C-alpha positions in Angstrom: 0.0 0.0 0.0 1.3 3.4 -1.0 0.5 6.2 1.4 -0.5 9.6 0.1 2.1 12.4 0.1 0.1 14.4 2.7 0.4 11.8 5.3 4.2 12.2 5.0 3.6 16.0 5.4 1.7 15.3 8.6 4.5 12.9 9.7 7.1 15.6 9.0 5.2 18.1 11.1 5.0 15.8 14.1 8.7 14.8 13.8 9.7 18.4 13.5 7.5 19.4 16.5 9.0 16.6 18.5 12.6 17.6 17.7 11.8 21.1 18.8 11.0 19.8 22.3 14.8 19.1 22.6 16.1 22.1 20.6 13.9 24.7 22.5 12.8 23.0 25.7 12.3 26.3 27.5 9.5 27.2 25.2 7.6 24.1 26.2 8.6 24.3 29.9 7.0 27.8 30.0 3.6 26.5 29.0 3.4 23.5 31.2 0.5 23.6 33.6 1.7 24.1 37.2 -0.4 21.3 38.5 1.6 18.7 36.5 4.8 17.3 38.0 8.1 16.7 36.4 7.9 19.4 33.7 11.2 18.6 32.0 10.5 14.9 31.8 7.0 15.5 30.4 8.4 17.9 27.7 10.9 15.2 26.8 8.4 12.4 26.7 6.0 14.4 24.6 8.8 15.2 22.2 9.7 11.5 22.0 6.0 10.7 21.5 5.6 13.2 18.6 8.7 11.9 16.9 7.7 8.2 17.3 4.1 8.8 16.2 5.4 10.8 13.2 7.6 8.0 12.2 4.8 5.5 12.8 2.6 7.4 10.2 5.1 6.5 7.5 4.6 2.8 7.5 1.3 1.0 6.6 1.8 -1.5 9.4 1.9 1.2 12.1 -0.1 4.0 10.5 -3.4 3.3 12.3 -1.9 2.9 15.7 0.1 6.1 15.1 -3.2 7.9 14.2 -4.9 6.8 17.4 -1.9 7.8 19.3 -1.9 11.3 17.7 -5.5 11.8 18.4 -5.0 10.8 22.1 -1.9 13.0 22.3 -3.7 16.0 20.9 -6.6 15.4 23.3 -4.2 15.5 26.2 -2.5 18.6 24.8 -5.9 20.4 24.9 -5.2 20.6 28.7 -2.2 22.8 28.0 -4.1 25.0 25.5 -6.9 25.6 28.0 -4.4 26.2 30.8 -2.7 28.9 28.6 -6.0 30.7 28.4 -6.4 30.9 32.2 -4.1 34.0 32.7 -1.5 36.3 31.3 1.5 34.5 32.8 0.1 31.1 31.8 -0.3 32.4 28.2 3.5 33.0 28.0 3.1 36.3 26.2 1.2 34.8 23.3 -1.8 37.0 22.2 -5.1 35.7 23.5 -6.6 35.5 20.0 -3.8 33.1 18.9 -4.4 31.0 22.0 -8.1 30.9 21.2 -7.5 29.9 17.6 -5.3 27.0 18.8 -8.3 25.2 20.2 -10.1 24.6 16.9 -6.7 23.9 15.3 -6.3 21.0 17.7 -9.6 19.6 16.6 -8.7 20.1 12.9 -5.4 18.2 13.5 -7.4 15.4 15.1 -9.8 15.3 12.1 -6.8 15.4 9.7 -5.3 12.3 11.4 -8.7 10.5 11.6 -9.2 11.1 7.9 -6.5 8.5 7.2 -8.1 5.6 9.1 
C-alpha cells in the first residue's frame, strides 16, 4: 500500500515538532501547567511521542496505531491549551486571539489524522 504524500507531510510536522522539544525545551517548559509534576520529563516524553508517532505514520503496518496515538496525544494537549487561556502568565506572552485559535486547530489536527483511518 502506498501512502498519500500528505500523510508524510503530517509525519514531518510531528517529527519536527517533537525535535523542537529538545532544541527549544524552555518554550515548552514555560507553558506546562503548574499542576503537572516533572515538567522537564513531560516535555521530553511528549517530544519522543511526537517523533515516534510521526515515524509511525510513515509505515502502513503502524499507521493506524500512530493515528490513534496522535488523536490521544492531541486530546491531552488540549489541557495545555486551556491552561494557557487561564491567565497572562500562563499564556506565555502569546496574544489571546492566537491562544483561542489553537483550540479549533487541535480539533482540525485530530480530524486530519482521523481522515487516514
